Backbone as CSV, one residue per row, in Angstrom:
resi,resn,N_x,N_y,N_z,CA_x,CA_y,CA_z,C_x,C_y,C_z
1,UNK,0.851,-1.173,0.000,0.000,0.000,0.000,0.886,1.222,0.000
2,UNK,0.512,2.202,-0.760,1.282,3.425,-0.876,1.281,4.189,0.433
3,UNK,2.395,4.819,0.715,2.444,5.712,1.860,2.464,7.156,1.400
4,UNK,2.188,7.388,0.108,2.133,8.749,-0.405,0.941,9.474,0.203
5,UNK,1.087,10.779,0.432,-0.050,11.524,0.964,-1.254,11.418,0.037
6,UNK,-2.450,11.383,0.608,-3.660,11.385,-0.202,-4.075,12.806,-0.531
7,UNK,-3.533,13.745,0.159,-3.870,15.139,-0.085,-2.716,16.005,0.400
8,UNK,-2.616,17.204,-0.170,-1.575,18.127,0.259,-1.802,18.561,1.692
9,UNK,-0.744,19.055,2.304,-0.862,19.634,3.638,-1.858,20.780,3.590
10,UNK,-2.623,20.908,4.675,-3.525,22.042,4.752,-2.885,23.116,5.620
11,UNK,-3.644,24.163,5.949,-3.062,25.268,6.709,-2.706,24.894,8.147
12,UNK,-3.145,23.738,8.621,-2.744,23.279,9.954,-1.482,22.429,9.905
13,UNK,-0.978,22.154,8.720,0.201,21.316,8.576,-0.111,19.840,8.513
14,UNK,-1.379,19.470,8.499,-1.771,18.057,8.459,-1.639,17.516,7.043
15,UNK,-0.995,16.373,6.922,-1.087,15.631,5.665,-1.557,14.234,6.004
16,UNK,-2.226,13.640,5.031,-2.925,12.377,5.264,-2.394,11.332,4.320
17,UNK,-2.185,10.134,4.851,-1.785,9.033,3.989,-2.508,7.763,4.410
18,UNK,-2.673,6.881,3.453,-3.316,5.592,3.703,-2.290,4.629,4.288
19,UNK,-2.688,3.925,5.331,-1.862,2.875,5.921,-2.742,1.657,6.164
20,UNK,-2.120,0.520,6.238,-2.874,-0.685,6.589,-3.332,-0.576,8.044
21,UNK,-4.493,-1.154,8.319,-5.012,-1.135,9.685,-4.060,-1.863,10.635
22,UNK,-3.282,-2.781,10.124,-2.329,-3.536,10.948,-0.985,-2.818,11.120
23,UNK,-0.796,-1.681,10.474,0.457,-0.940,10.564,0.728,-0.544,12.020
24,UNK,1.986,-0.621,12.474,2.302,-0.251,13.867,1.889,1.177,14.239
25,UNK,1.932,2.102,13.304,1.501,3.473,13.575,0.011,3.491,13.904
26,UNK,-0.768,2.779,13.119,-2.209,2.689,13.359,-2.477,1.982,14.685
27,UNK,-1.763,0.894,14.940,-1.974,0.139,16.170,-1.703,1.008,17.407
28,UNK,-0.664,1.854,17.341,-0.336,2.720,18.477,-1.460,3.727,18.729
29,UNK,-1.962,4.357,17.674,-3.065,5.303,17.845,-4.343,4.589,18.266
30,UNK,-4.547,3.377,17.774,-5.707,2.584,18.177,-5.640,2.275,19.677
31,UNK,-4.455,2.020,20.192,-4.303,1.772,21.634,-4.708,3.003,22.443
32,UNK,-4.308,4.191,21.975,-4.720,5.428,22.639,-6.235,5.579,22.603
33,UNK,-6.831,5.291,21.457,-8.282,5.384,21.311,-8.995,4.435,22.261
34,UNK,-8.503,3.212,22.359,-9.134,2.238,23.248,-9.033,2.669,24.711
35,UNK,-7.921,3.292,25.089,-7.798,3.827,26.450,-8.835,4.922,26.687
36,UNK,-9.052,5.743,25.677,-10.058,6.799,25.806,-11.457,6.207,25.937
37,UNK,-11.777,5.195,25.143,-13.075,4.528,25.282,-13.243,3.972,26.699
38,UNK,-12.188,3.359,27.231,-12.257,2.790,28.572,-12.481,3.892,29.616
39,UNK,-11.827,5.047,29.443,-12.024,6.162,30.368,-13.451,6.691,30.302
40,UNK,-13.982,6.815,29.103,-15.316,7.409,28.933,-16.455,6.432,29.216
41,UNK,-16.272,5.170,28.833,-17.376,4.202,28.896,-17.137,3.055,29.866
42,UNK,-15.919,2.939,30.391,-15.622,1.862,31.322,-14.979,0.645,30.693
43,UNK,-15.047,0.536,29.366,-14.481,-0.601,28.626,-14.007,-0.124,27.264
44,UNK,-13.064,-0.845,26.668,-12.705,-0.533,25.284,-13.837,-0.920,24.342
45,UNK,-13.756,-0.472,23.118,-14.744,-0.813,22.086,-14.578,-2.283,21.739
46,UNK,-15.648,-3.048,21.899,-15.596,-4.481,21.619,-16.243,-4.844,20.291
47,UNK,-16.673,-3.836,19.537,-17.274,-4.106,18.228,-16.272,-4.805,17.326
48,UNK,-16.744,-5.766,16.540,-15.829,-6.537,15.690,-15.200,-5.683,14.589
49,UNK,-13.898,-5.762,14.509,-13.120,-5.084,13.468,-12.187,-6.123,12.857
50,UNK,-12.213,-6.216,11.552,-11.310,-7.102,10.826,-10.438,-6.228,9.929
51,UNK,-9.125,-6.284,10.096,-8.237,-5.393,9.347,-8.482,-5.387,7.837
52,UNK,-8.830,-6.538,7.271,-9.029,-6.596,5.816,-10.228,-5.770,5.360
53,UNK,-11.128,-5.397,6.287,-12.277,-4.563,5.918,-11.846,-3.165,5.488
54,UNK,-10.651,-2.747,5.884,-10.145,-1.424,5.548,-9.173,-1.469,4.365
55,UNK,-9.298,-2.493,3.546,-8.433,-2.666,2.384,-9.190,-2.257,1.125
56,UNK,-8.562,-1.439,0.270,-9.218,-1.075,-0.988,-9.533,-2.320,-1.809
57,UNK,-10.572,-2.317,-2.582,-11.356,-1.147,-2.975,-12.539,-0.846,-2.062
58,UNK,-12.905,-1.738,-1.159,-14.116,-1.522,-0.353,-13.877,-0.756,0.940
59,UNK,-12.640,-0.592,1.331,-12.329,0.120,2.554,-11.004,0.850,2.443
60,UNK,-10.706,1.634,3.451,-9.468,2.406,3.472,-9.251,2.896,4.893
61,UNK,-7.998,2.960,5.322,-7.683,3.523,6.622,-6.664,4.632,6.433
62,UNK,-6.943,5.792,7.021,-6.100,6.969,6.852,-5.499,7.404,8.177
63,UNK,-4.303,7.958,8.090,-3.624,8.541,9.248,-3.188,9.944,8.867
64,UNK,-3.505,10.887,9.736,-3.067,12.267,9.544,-1.804,12.518,10.333
65,UNK,-0.862,13.203,9.701,0.437,13.499,10.307,0.648,15.010,10.372
66,UNK,1.269,15.466,11.454,1.813,16.810,11.548,3.310,16.609,11.637
67,UNK,4.014,17.023,10.612,5.421,16.660,10.506,5.508,15.155,10.370
68,UNK,6.331,14.539,11.194,6.437,13.076,11.192,5.585,12.416,12.266
69,UNK,4.806,13.215,12.975,4.024,12.684,14.099,2.617,12.291,13.654
70,UNK,2.248,11.030,13.851,0.869,10.625,13.549,-0.063,11.175,14.631
71,UNK,-1.111,11.902,14.207,-1.964,12.579,15.177,-3.456,12.276,15.017
72,UNK,-3.860,11.665,13.903,-5.287,11.444,13.669,-5.486,10.176,12.849
73,UNK,-6.592,9.476,13.121,-6.903,8.274,12.360,-8.388,8.217,12.048
74,UNK,-8.683,7.416,11.059,-10.063,7.112,10.707,-10.078,6.259,9.461
75,UNK,-11.117,5.481,9.333,-11.236,4.631,8.164,-12.672,4.440,7.770
76,UNK,-12.854,3.774,6.642,-14.191,3.357,6.263,-14.128,1.935,5.748
77,UNK,-15.252,1.265,5.898,-15.400,-0.098,5.415,-16.787,-0.216,4.799
78,UNK,-16.989,-1.246,4.013,-18.284,-1.453,3.383,-19.325,-1.774,4.449
79,UNK,-20.453,-1.095,4.361,-21.583,-1.362,5.249,-22.691,-2.081,4.487
80,UNK,-22.971,-1.605,3.282,-24.041,-2.144,2.447,-23.787,-1.657,1.026
81,UNK,-24.624,-2.074,0.094,-24.459,-1.605,-1.274,-24.487,-0.081,-1.318
82,UNK,-23.415,0.515,-1.776,-23.335,1.960,-1.909,-23.155,2.715,-0.611
83,UNK,-23.009,1.994,0.512,-22.915,2.643,1.823,-21.640,2.198,2.539
84,UNK,-20.849,3.172,2.953,-19.641,2.912,3.737,-19.914,3.266,5.194
85,UNK,-19.191,2.599,6.096,-19.267,2.925,7.516,-17.935,3.523,7.953
86,UNK,-17.989,4.693,8.558,-16.791,5.337,9.091,-16.525,4.779,10.484
87,UNK,-15.266,4.424,10.717,-14.850,3.820,11.986,-13.546,4.441,12.472
88,UNK,-13.356,4.366,13.779,-12.089,4.644,14.448,-11.544,6.053,14.223
89,UNK,-12.460,7.032,14.173,-12.018,8.425,14.117,-11.391,8.765,15.471
90,UNK,-10.193,9.340,15.413,-9.489,9.683,16.640,-8.452,10.751,16.350
91,UNK,-8.333,11.715,17.267,-7.264,12.711,17.221,-6.581,12.695,18.576
92,UNK,-5.261,12.618,18.564,-4.482,12.619,19.806,-4.804,13.878,20.627
93,UNK,-4.856,13.729,21.941,-5.281,14.804,22.844,-4.578,16.129,22.573
94,UNK,-3.268,16.095,22.447,-2.506,17.339,22.312,-2.692,18.014,20.952
95,UNK,-3.437,17.376,20.042,-3.672,17.963,18.713,-5.146,18.273,18.460
96,UNK,-5.942,18.196,19.490,-7.373,18.479,19.334,-7.608,19.984,19.230
97,UNK,-8.683,20.315,18.555,-9.064,21.715,18.410,-8.407,22.411,17.238
98,UNK,-7.615,21.699,16.474,-6.919,22.304,15.342,-7.553,22.021,13.990
99,UNK,-8.710,21.394,13.983,-9.387,21.101,12.719,-8.975,19.795,12.071
100,UNK,-8.155,19.006,12.744,-7.666,17.765,12.139,-8.781,16.738,11.930
101,UNK,-9.693,16.612,12.875,-10.788,15.640,12.715,-11.671,16.024,11.537
102,UNK,-11.991,17.304,11.411,-12.813,17.764,10.297,-12.111,17.503,8.957
103,UNK,-10.819,17.770,8.916,-10.026,17.558,7.696,-9.979,16.074,7.342
104,UNK,-9.763,15.213,8.345,-9.704,13.776,8.107,-11.070,13.251,7.669
105,UNK,-12.127,13.721,8.293,-13.477,13.298,7.920,-13.775,13.670,6.472
106,UNK,-13.414,14.867,6.067,-13.632,15.287,4.674,-12.852,14.407,3.705
107,UNK,-11.642,14.042,4.084,-10.838,13.171,3.215,-11.431,11.773,3.159
108,UNK,-11.916,11.258,4.281,-12.582,9.948,4.273,-13.795,9.970,3.347
109,UNK,-14.572,11.032,3.432,-15.746,11.146,2.565,-15.343,11.180,1.090
110,UNK,-14.325,11.955,0.756,-13.868,12.038,-0.639,-13.349,10.692,-1.125
111,UNK,-12.611,10.003,-0.281,-12.090,8.692,-0.668,-13.226,7.664,-0.792
112,UNK,-14.243,7.782,0.041,-15.398,6.880,-0.052,-16.120,7.091,-1.384
113,UNK,-16.246,8.340,-1.804,-16.844,8.622,-3.118,-16.004,7.971,-4.209
114,UNK,-14.690,8.118,-4.138,-13.793,7.511,-5.141,-13.940,5.988,-5.157
115,UNK,-14.283,5.412,-4.008,-14.465,3.958,-3.921,-15.864,3.523,-4.378
116,UNK,-16.712,4.476,-4.755,-18.022,4.151,-5.290,-19.184,4.252,-4.324
117,UNK,-18.938,4.765,-3.133,-20.013,4.901,-2.157,-20.781,6.205,-2.379
118,UNK,-22.077,6.171,-2.072,-22.916,7.358,-2.202,-23.415,7.871,-0.854
119,UNK,-23.204,7.078,0.182,-23.672,7.448,1.517,-22.740,6.828,2.544
120,UNK,-22.656,7.474,3.714,-21.886,6.921,4.830,-22.770,6.871,6.070
121,UNK,-22.440,5.935,6.945,-23.072,5.824,8.255,-21.962,5.743,9.294
122,UNK,-22.314,6.036,10.533,-21.358,5.878,11.625,-22.115,5.777,12.934
123,UNK,-21.415,5.250,13.918,-21.938,5.144,15.276,-20.958,5.849,16.190
124,UNK,-21.494,6.635,17.121,-20.680,7.272,18.147,-21.475,7.224,19.447
125,UNK,-20.943,7.814,20.498,-21.612,7.704,21.779,-21.889,9.039,22.445
126,UNK,-22.849,9.024,23.336,-23.224,10.238,24.068,-22.082,10.805,24.899
127,UNK,-21.126,9.963,25.283,-19.994,10.433,26.077,-18.866,10.977,25.202
128,UNK,-19.183,11.204,23.939,-18.247,11.820,22.995,-18.940,13.026,22.350
129,UNK,-19.284,14.034,23.157,-20.039,15.167,22.615,-19.303,15.921,21.516
130,UNK,-17.970,15.964,21.589,-17.221,16.661,20.541,-17.327,15.918,19.210
131,UNK,-17.391,14.597,19.238,-17.574,13.819,18.007,-18.968,14.059,17.447
132,UNK,-19.971,14.042,18.311,-21.333,14.283,17.842,-21.448,15.679,17.227
133,UNK,-20.814,16.665,17.837,-20.851,18.029,17.306,-20.162,18.090,15.943
134,UNK,-19.025,17.415,15.809,-18.321,17.379,14.526,-19.214,16.795,13.438
135,UNK,-19.795,15.645,13.708,-20.603,14.986,12.685,-21.825,15.826,12.318
136,UNK,-22.508,16.370,13.299,-23.694,17.169,13.008,-23.332,18.441,12.246
137,UNK,-22.236,19.085,12.607,-21.824,20.300,11.899,-21.268,19.990,10.512
138,UNK,-20.987,18.705,10.250,-20.494,18.277,8.935,-21.610,17.712,8.060
139,UNK,-22.844,17.881,8.485,-23.975,17.478,7.666,-24.555,16.110,7.948
140,UNK,-24.112,15.463,9.018,-24.647,14.148,9.377,-25.966,14.329,10.114
141,UNK,-26.889,13.415,9.865,-28.199,13.447,10.510,-28.441,12.105,11.189
142,UNK,-29.254,12.099,12.247,-29.544,10.834,12.933,-30.164,9.813,11.981
143,UNK,-29.845,8.540,12.230,-30.399,7.441,11.442,-30.728,6.287,12.382
144,UNK,-31.345,5.279,11.829,-31.735,4.105,12.610,-30.505,3.371,13.143
145,UNK,-30.614,2.827,14.345,-29.509,2.025,14.887,-29.215,0.811,13.996
146,UNK,-27.961,0.407,13.992,-27.533,-0.765,13.222,-26.351,-1.408,13.933
147,UNK,-26.086,-2.639,13.597,-24.857,-3.298,13.993,-24.713,-3.637,15.459
148,UNK,-23.477,-3.807,15.841,-23.076,-4.334,17.142,-23.665,-3.541,18.316
149,UNK,-23.700,-2.216,18.196,-24.159,-1.371,19.293,-25.601,-0.881,19.112
150,UNK,-26.373,-1.534,18.279,-27.725,-1.061,17.973,-28.641,-1.008,19.189
151,UNK,-28.358,-1.799,20.204,-29.210,-1.821,21.407,-28.636,-1.007,22.571
152,UNK,-27.498,-0.373,22.359,-26.857,0.399,23.434,-27.499,1.771,23.575
153,UNK,-27.952,2.094,24.773,-28.636,3.370,24.961,-27.699,4.572,24.852
154,UNK,-26.399,4.376,25.018,-25.448,5.478,24.885,-24.996,5.704,23.445
155,UNK,-25.347,4.808,22.531,-24.924,4.927,21.136,-25.866,5.822,20.347
156,UNK,-25.270,6.563,19.420,-26.027,7.383,18.482,-25.522,7.066,17.083
157,UNK,-26.423,7.076,16.134,-26.142,6.648,14.765,-26.450,7.794,13.813
158,UNK,-25.549,8.007,12.862,-25.675,9.117,11.930,-25.437,8.646,10.500
159,UNK,-25.938,9.419,9.558,-25.733,9.133,8.146,-25.569,10.440,7.383
160,UNK,-25.002,10.327,6.198,-24.831,11.495,5.332,-24.772,11.007,3.898
161,UNK,-25.521,11.661,3.017,-25.369,11.425,1.587,-24.112,12.154,1.153
162,UNK,-23.282,11.460,0.380,-22.004,12.030,-0.013,-22.143,12.955,-1.222
163,UNK,-21.291,13.950,-1.248,-21.201,14.870,-2.385,-20.391,14.150,-3.457
164,UNK,-21.068,13.663,-4.476,-20.402,12.828,-5.481,-19.373,13.611,-6.291
165,UNK,-19.412,14.931,-6.270,-18.394,15.719,-6.967,-17.105,15.808,-6.137
166,UNK,-17.170,15.444,-4.842,-16.000,15.547,-3.957,-14.924,14.528,-4.309
167,UNK,-15.287,13.431,-4.909,-14.297,12.401,-5.217,-13.722,12.524,-6.607
168,UNK,-14.190,13.501,-7.352,-13.740,13.654,-8.748,-12.350,14.223,-8.850
Protein backbone atom coordinates (compact mmCIF):
# COMPACT_ATOMS: atom_id res chain seq x y z
CA UNK A 1 0.00 0.00 0.00
CA UNK A 2 1.28 3.43 -0.88
CA UNK A 3 2.44 5.71 1.86
CA UNK A 4 2.13 8.75 -0.40
CA UNK A 5 -0.05 11.52 0.96
CA UNK A 6 -3.66 11.39 -0.20
CA UNK A 7 -3.87 15.14 -0.08
CA UNK A 8 -1.58 18.13 0.26
CA UNK A 9 -0.86 19.63 3.64
CA UNK A 10 -3.53 22.04 4.75
CA UNK A 11 -3.06 25.27 6.71
CA UNK A 12 -2.74 23.28 9.95
CA UNK A 13 0.20 21.32 8.58
CA UNK A 14 -1.77 18.06 8.46
CA UNK A 15 -1.09 15.63 5.67
CA UNK A 16 -2.92 12.38 5.26
CA UNK A 17 -1.79 9.03 3.99
CA UNK A 18 -3.32 5.59 3.70
CA UNK A 19 -1.86 2.87 5.92
CA UNK A 20 -2.87 -0.69 6.59
CA UNK A 21 -5.01 -1.14 9.68
CA UNK A 22 -2.33 -3.54 10.95
CA UNK A 23 0.46 -0.94 10.56
CA UNK A 24 2.30 -0.25 13.87
CA UNK A 25 1.50 3.47 13.57
CA UNK A 26 -2.21 2.69 13.36
CA UNK A 27 -1.97 0.14 16.17
CA UNK A 28 -0.34 2.72 18.48
CA UNK A 29 -3.06 5.30 17.84
CA UNK A 30 -5.71 2.58 18.18
CA UNK A 31 -4.30 1.77 21.63
CA UNK A 32 -4.72 5.43 22.64
CA UNK A 33 -8.28 5.38 21.31
CA UNK A 34 -9.13 2.24 23.25
CA UNK A 35 -7.80 3.83 26.45
CA UNK A 36 -10.06 6.80 25.81
CA UNK A 37 -13.07 4.53 25.28
CA UNK A 38 -12.26 2.79 28.57
CA UNK A 39 -12.02 6.16 30.37
CA UNK A 40 -15.32 7.41 28.93
CA UNK A 41 -17.38 4.20 28.90
CA UNK A 42 -15.62 1.86 31.32
CA UNK A 43 -14.48 -0.60 28.63
CA UNK A 44 -12.70 -0.53 25.28
CA UNK A 45 -14.74 -0.81 22.09
CA UNK A 46 -15.60 -4.48 21.62
CA UNK A 47 -17.27 -4.11 18.23
CA UNK A 48 -15.83 -6.54 15.69
CA UNK A 49 -13.12 -5.08 13.47
CA UNK A 50 -11.31 -7.10 10.83
CA UNK A 51 -8.24 -5.39 9.35
CA UNK A 52 -9.03 -6.60 5.82
CA UNK A 53 -12.28 -4.56 5.92
CA UNK A 54 -10.15 -1.42 5.55
CA UNK A 55 -8.43 -2.67 2.38
CA UNK A 56 -9.22 -1.07 -0.99
CA UNK A 57 -11.36 -1.15 -2.98
CA UNK A 58 -14.12 -1.52 -0.35
CA UNK A 59 -12.33 0.12 2.55
CA UNK A 60 -9.47 2.41 3.47
CA UNK A 61 -7.68 3.52 6.62
CA UNK A 62 -6.10 6.97 6.85
CA UNK A 63 -3.62 8.54 9.25
CA UNK A 64 -3.07 12.27 9.54
CA UNK A 65 0.44 13.50 10.31
CA UNK A 66 1.81 16.81 11.55
CA UNK A 67 5.42 16.66 10.51
CA UNK A 68 6.44 13.08 11.19
CA UNK A 69 4.02 12.68 14.10
CA UNK A 70 0.87 10.62 13.55
CA UNK A 71 -1.96 12.58 15.18
CA UNK A 72 -5.29 11.44 13.67
CA UNK A 73 -6.90 8.27 12.36
CA UNK A 74 -10.06 7.11 10.71
CA UNK A 75 -11.24 4.63 8.16
CA UNK A 76 -14.19 3.36 6.26
CA UNK A 77 -15.40 -0.10 5.42
CA UNK A 78 -18.28 -1.45 3.38
CA UNK A 79 -21.58 -1.36 5.25
CA UNK A 80 -24.04 -2.14 2.45
CA UNK A 81 -24.46 -1.60 -1.27
CA UNK A 82 -23.33 1.96 -1.91
CA UNK A 83 -22.92 2.64 1.82
CA UNK A 84 -19.64 2.91 3.74
CA UNK A 85 -19.27 2.92 7.52
CA UNK A 86 -16.79 5.34 9.09
CA UNK A 87 -14.85 3.82 11.99
CA UNK A 88 -12.09 4.64 14.45
CA UNK A 89 -12.02 8.43 14.12
CA UNK A 90 -9.49 9.68 16.64
CA UNK A 91 -7.26 12.71 17.22
CA UNK A 92 -4.48 12.62 19.81
CA UNK A 93 -5.28 14.80 22.84
CA UNK A 94 -2.51 17.34 22.31
CA UNK A 95 -3.67 17.96 18.71
CA UNK A 96 -7.37 18.48 19.33
CA UNK A 97 -9.06 21.72 18.41
CA UNK A 98 -6.92 22.30 15.34
CA UNK A 99 -9.39 21.10 12.72
CA UNK A 100 -7.67 17.76 12.14
CA UNK A 101 -10.79 15.64 12.71
CA UNK A 102 -12.81 17.76 10.30
CA UNK A 103 -10.03 17.56 7.70
CA UNK A 104 -9.70 13.78 8.11
CA UNK A 105 -13.48 13.30 7.92
CA UNK A 106 -13.63 15.29 4.67
CA UNK A 107 -10.84 13.17 3.21
CA UNK A 108 -12.58 9.95 4.27
CA UNK A 109 -15.75 11.15 2.57
CA UNK A 110 -13.87 12.04 -0.64
CA UNK A 111 -12.09 8.69 -0.67
CA UNK A 112 -15.40 6.88 -0.05
CA UNK A 113 -16.84 8.62 -3.12
CA UNK A 114 -13.79 7.51 -5.14
CA UNK A 115 -14.46 3.96 -3.92
CA UNK A 116 -18.02 4.15 -5.29
CA UNK A 117 -20.01 4.90 -2.16
CA UNK A 118 -22.92 7.36 -2.20
CA UNK A 119 -23.67 7.45 1.52
CA UNK A 120 -21.89 6.92 4.83
CA UNK A 121 -23.07 5.82 8.26
CA UNK A 122 -21.36 5.88 11.62
CA UNK A 123 -21.94 5.14 15.28
CA UNK A 124 -20.68 7.27 18.15
CA UNK A 125 -21.61 7.70 21.78
CA UNK A 126 -23.22 10.24 24.07
CA UNK A 127 -19.99 10.43 26.08
CA UNK A 128 -18.25 11.82 22.99
CA UNK A 129 -20.04 15.17 22.62
CA UNK A 130 -17.22 16.66 20.54
CA UNK A 131 -17.57 13.82 18.01
CA UNK A 132 -21.33 14.28 17.84
CA UNK A 133 -20.85 18.03 17.31
CA UNK A 134 -18.32 17.38 14.53
CA UNK A 135 -20.60 14.99 12.68
CA UNK A 136 -23.69 17.17 13.01
CA UNK A 137 -21.82 20.30 11.90
CA UNK A 138 -20.49 18.28 8.93
CA UNK A 139 -23.97 17.48 7.67
CA UNK A 140 -24.65 14.15 9.38
CA UNK A 141 -28.20 13.45 10.51
CA UNK A 142 -29.54 10.83 12.93
CA UNK A 143 -30.40 7.44 11.44
CA UNK A 144 -31.73 4.10 12.61
CA UNK A 145 -29.51 2.02 14.89
CA UNK A 146 -27.53 -0.76 13.22
CA UNK A 147 -24.86 -3.30 13.99
CA UNK A 148 -23.08 -4.33 17.14
CA UNK A 149 -24.16 -1.37 19.29
CA UNK A 150 -27.72 -1.06 17.97
CA UNK A 151 -29.21 -1.82 21.41
CA UNK A 152 -26.86 0.40 23.43
CA UNK A 153 -28.64 3.37 24.96
CA UNK A 154 -25.45 5.48 24.88
CA UNK A 155 -24.92 4.93 21.14
CA UNK A 156 -26.03 7.38 18.48
CA UNK A 157 -26.14 6.65 14.76
CA UNK A 158 -25.68 9.12 11.93
CA UNK A 159 -25.73 9.13 8.15
CA UNK A 160 -24.83 11.49 5.33
CA UNK A 161 -25.37 11.42 1.59
CA UNK A 162 -22.00 12.03 -0.01
CA UNK A 163 -21.20 14.87 -2.39
CA UNK A 164 -20.40 12.83 -5.48
CA UNK A 165 -18.39 15.72 -6.97
CA UNK A 166 -16.00 15.55 -3.96
CA UNK A 167 -14.30 12.40 -5.22
CA UNK A 168 -13.74 13.65 -8.75
